[in-house]
N, C-alpha and C positions, 0 to 999 in steps of 0.2 A: 505311281501313285502307292501301287499296293506295298512296294519298298519303305514309303514313307510312314503310311499307316502302320505298318509293322513296328515302327521303331518309336511310334505315339508312348507317352508315359502314362500307364495307366492313371486313374482318374483316383481311385481309391487305393488302400494299402493291401498289401496281399499276406496272410499266412503262410508263412515257412519254416520248415523244420533245420536248424542249424548242423550239417555233418561234422565238420573239421574248421579249422582256422587256417585263413592263407598266411604265408610268410609275412604279409603287412598286418596281421592281426584282424582282419575282416571273418566274418563269420561265411561258409559257405554251405551255398543252397542250393536246390533244383525245382524249379516250377515251371511248369507248360512247356518243359523240353528246353529249358534256358536254365545257364547258370548265374547264380545270384551271389555278390559277393555285398554284405550286410555289416554296416559301422554298427558298434555297440550291441553285437551278439556273439554269444560265447557257443561251444558245443555243446550239443543238449538240449538246447533252448527252442523253443516254441515261439517265434515272434511275428508280432505284425509288423510289416516294414513298408514305408514308403520308397518306390524307385523314384530315381533322381536323376538318374543318367540310364540310357540304353545305347547299347551297341548292337552292332550286328547276333551276336550268340549269346552277349552277356549283359547282367543288369546290375547295376550299383546303386545301393540305398540303405537307407538307416532306420534302425527299429525305432519303433513307435511305443510297443508295451511289450514285454517279456511274459509269457507264460509258463511257470515254474522254472525260477532262475538255476542256474548251474551251481553247483558247492562253489566253483568259484570265484563267482559273482560279489562284490563289493560296493559300497554308495561311494562315487567319484571324492574324491576329497576337495575337488573344486568344484563349485554351482556353476561355473561355464562350461563345463565340460561338456555338455550337449550341444553349444552354438561354436565353439572356439576350437581352431585346427590344429593348435599346436600339440595338444595331446590326444592321442587316440587308444589309449589300453587301459582309462583311470577307471573305468567300470570291472576291473579284473585285479585280483590280488596279488600284489608284489610276488607272492610265490610263484605265482601260477604264471606270470609274466617272464620268469625266469627261465621255469620250464619250458614254457615255448619257442623261448629265445634260443636255449641248448638243443632244443629239439629239429628245430628249423637248421641251425647250424651243421649239426650231425645230417640229417637229410640232403643239404645240399654237398656236405663234402665225398656222400655215397654217390648220387647221383650226379653231380656234375664232375667232382674230382675221380670220383671212383678210389677214395681212399677211406682212411678209418684209423684213429689215432690208438696208438701203443695205452694211453689212456688218458683222461679227463682230468682238468684242472679244476679247481672249485670256482665256482663263477666270482668275477669283483664284484663287490657290491659296496653300496654307499648310501648317503640321505636319499630319499625321495622327495626331498620337497627343498627349494630353496636352492637347488644344486646349479642352475646354469649360470654360468657367468658371461658367456657369451650369446649374442640374438641379435635378430634384425628383425627391429619391430616397424610396421608400416603406421602412416600418419596420415588421418584423412580430415580433408575440411566439409563438413555436411551444411549446405545452406540449407536442406528439407528438413533439417530436425533442428532447426534454429538456431543455425550457426554452429553447432556442437563440432569437437571436433573427438575422432576415435585415433586410440592410439592401444595398439597390440598384434595380435599376430590374425592371419586371414580366417574366415568361416571354411568349414569343412567342407564344403559343396559350392563354394562360391567365391569370388576374387574379392568381394567386400571385406574389409576390417570387421572382424569383431567387435560387438559393443560389450566390452570387459571392462572392468576397472580396476582389477589387479590379477596378477598371474601366481599362481602358488609355487609353481618349478623354476621360475626365474628369482635371481640374488635377490633376497629381500632388500635389500637397497634399492633396486628398482623396482621389483616386482609389487610392490606395498604402494607405488607413488605413480602408476599409471593414469588416475585423477588428474593428480598436480600436472604430469606432464603435458596432458591435454589441456588441462588449463593456460600453462605457459604458452602453448602455440596457438591458442584462440585470442590469446592476448596482443599477439606478434602483431605486425602492420601486413603481413605475408603468410596468415594462417593456411592457406590456400600453396603456398609454395615450399612447403615443408614435406618432403617427401618420406621421409624412413628416419628412425634413429637406431644406429647403431649402437649395441652395450659391450662393452669391455670392461671386466672389474678384475681387480686381483686382489689380493690380501688385504691389502690397506687401501687401496684406491677404487673409485670405479668411474671409469670414463665413458661420456655419449657422446656421440659424434652425428650433430643434424644436418641432414643431407637437404641445403638451401639450395633450390631451384633458382634464386634471384639473392643477391646482395641484402646482407641484414643490415636494417638501419640503425645509427648509433642508438637509437632509443630501444630498439630488438637486441642490440649488443650488451645494452643496460640489463636487461631481462633475464639473459641467460647469464651473467655474472650476476646478479642478484639470486636466482635459482641455485646455481653452483655454490656460492659460498652458503647460502640456508640449508642444503641437505648434503654438504659436503662431499660434491662430485665435481670432478674435472670435464667442464663444456669444452666442443670444439664444434668447428665447424666443416663443412666439405661441400664449395662451392662446385666442384667439379669432378673432377676422377679423383683418385685415392691419393694422389701426390698434393692434393691442395687441402688436404686435412691439415688445419692450423687451431693451437690452441685459442680460446675465448677467456680472454680477463685473467690470465694464468700464463707461466712461460713451461710449466713443468708438458712434455710432451711423451714420456715413457709411463707406463703402470709396471707394476712389479708383483711377480707371484714366489713362492720359496720351494724348495725341496729339501725340508730339514734333514733328513736321512743322510743326505751327501753335502750339508752345509752349503746350500745353494741359494741365490736371490737373483732370478732372471727378469731382465727388462723387456718389454716388449711393448711397440704402439698399439694405439686403438685397432689399427688394420690389420696387424699382423696377425698370422694363424697362430692360437695358441688353443689347448684343450679345454672344453665348455665344462668341465667337472673335476673341481680339483680333488676330492677326496679320492676319485677314482683314478686322475693322474699318477697322483704319488704312489698309490698301489699297483699299478700298471708299470713304470720307471720300476719300483722294486723288482716285481717279477720277470720282468725283462732280463734285468741282470742276473736277475737269479738263475732263472734260465740260459743266458749265455755262459754263465759258469766261469765268467772273466779271472784272470790271473795277472799277477804285476807282470810277466812277460809277453801277453797277447796282444797283438796289434789287432784294432777292431774298426771295422768300415760300417758308419753308420749313412743309409742313404735314405732321401727325403727327409734330412735331417731336423731342416726347419730352423730354427733359433737355436737349438742345440737343448732341447727338453730332455732326448737321450743321450746324446753327445758327451755334454759334460757331467750328468752322474756317472757315465762310463769311463771317462779320463780316470775319477776317484779311484779307479779300481785299476785299470788296464799300463801298457807301456806308453801307448800311443791310440790317439783315437782321429782320424779320417770322418768329418762329417761332409756329405755331398748333397747339395741342394739347387734346385732349379731359378731359385728367387733370389737375387742378387742383393736384395734388400736384406732378405732371411741370414742370407750368410754374411753379412755385414752386422746384422744383429749379434749373430754367433760369435762373431770375433770380438764383438764388445763385451758380451756375457762371460767369454772366455778369460778376458783380459781382466774385468772388475770382480773376478770370484777368483783370481792369483792362480789361473790353470794356463800352463806351458806346455803340455803335453797332445794338445790339440790341433788341426788343421782343417780349417774350413773353405770348401773350394765348391765355385758354381758349375753347373752341369746339365741338360736336357736329359734326363734319365729316361725319357720315351723316345729319347732319339738314337738307336741302332749305332747310328755312325759319328756318334760325338762321344761315347762314354769312355770316360780316361780310366777305367777301372783298373787293365793288367799294369798299368803306369804305378798302382803305389806299392808296388811288390808284394811280400808276402802277408797274408791275412789270415788271421786267426780264427774270427767272429766276424761274422755282419748280423747287423738289424734293418731291418724293411722296414719303415713305416709309410706307403705310399697313400695318395686319395684313392677315392673310392674306384677310380678306373684300374686299381691294380698297378704290378710291376711286371706283368710279361714281357714287354721287352727287353728289360734288365736282366732277368733270370739268366737265361746263357752266360752273359759276362761274370754275375754271382757264383755261378755253377763252375765256371772255369779257375776260378780264385781257388777250389780245391777248400774252402773253410769247411772245419769239423762240424760246428754249431753256427745256424740260421734263426733269427729270431724273426719273426712276421708280424707284425703289429697291425691290425687292419679295422679298417671302417667299412668294409663291403662284403660282406661273408659271402656273395655271389661270387665276386671276384678272388677272393681268397680261396675258394675251393677249386676254381677253375687250376689258380697259380700253385696250390698244394696239390692237384695233379699233376701239373708238369715237374714240380721239385721231384716227386717220388717216381714218376713213369718214365721221364725223358732225361733227367739230372743226379738220378744216383743217392736221391736221399730218400729217408725214412721221417712220417709223420710221428715225433716221439710223443707228442703232448698236445694237447688245444683246450681251450677252454673260452666261455665270452667273457665281457667287460659289460657292466649295465650302465653303459655312459649316458644314455639317454633313458632312464625311470621313467614309465608311462607312457613311452613310443613303442613303436613294434619296432625301431630300428634298435640293432644291436651290433657290437664290436668283436674282435675275436683275434685271441694271440694264440701263435703256434711256435712249437719248438720243431726244427726238422734236422737232424743228425746225418751227417754222411754214413751211407753203408759201409761195410767192409769192402 
């Protein structure tokens, strides 16, 4: 009984002083011998906070009011910042967000990887609103609210869909139409059987994939078609797994984005992985190729290559590029994109790069440069095979700073590379999520 009582949430707000920020961007404080993580608070601030979760040794809460705001505090650009869990740092200036992300990466490199770079690259930055081209929006029919439908992200401390009518970070072709989408779903025969909407936007097209848990009636299908035509949106249904995604009212199954610097137009399906931030992606590709220092004699290996986002631009510069990807569908998409862009010095192949017994890297012959773009879990399993290739330069693009720091330590302390340069990429402004790019050069 004593333990249960110890975990009861305080009935009243508590006053605390914020000492620093966690990697996730929450204010850290101590109160009554417990560590507290407070959302919406900045270092140096005294805040009144409501405790919303209690664990054995720590509490999690939300700042209700702030005494003496920190210099980095700003008014959130979104009116829904207090409820929506999609963004967590809108109360912090963009400059301070970048500083926090860079300092967090440096701390992880030092503590986890026990490495430091020879130089820091300038952060890659872009628009801070309307940048998000990919998202998974929840949809919920709520009879208790007059048969309303909510469309958006989940609340910060709950599994409920936040009651919002727009999103400032979503591509404006979707972010300004959340109320319209809610109205569309409410008008359907199955408003309670639409579970989510997948957003996939390209340069010229926007695709919305409706996850329908029951078949669409002819009337519902007509409503989706009319909505798509009215708003110039490609509508898709998904009655089962990803293989069941199909166009509704049109025959176009692919969306496109371009990399003008390399004269490339890449196609993708609404469920293919693509980078969410077009501006950062273009800068990222440019910087990666610049760091690789590719010349026309080089053979380059692109691991976790996806549909060719790096592979095809590199092919414009190199003698040959080999792209390796675990998903057969993305390998096929990469081959199609190479063909449609007139590129014939690239080869795509499928392999599970997390399985040390199935890595075919040594069969590729001499490799001069390697690009790694792994998922958040990192590239630990493939690093020994990569190092054995003896490539002079490795560029590592990371969406998980903690695993990047771990892998950086492996490359430096085990495999004979030095961390020449590193920098953050602000792929997700107003969130605590940071991405990184590092250049590793083989030690003499």
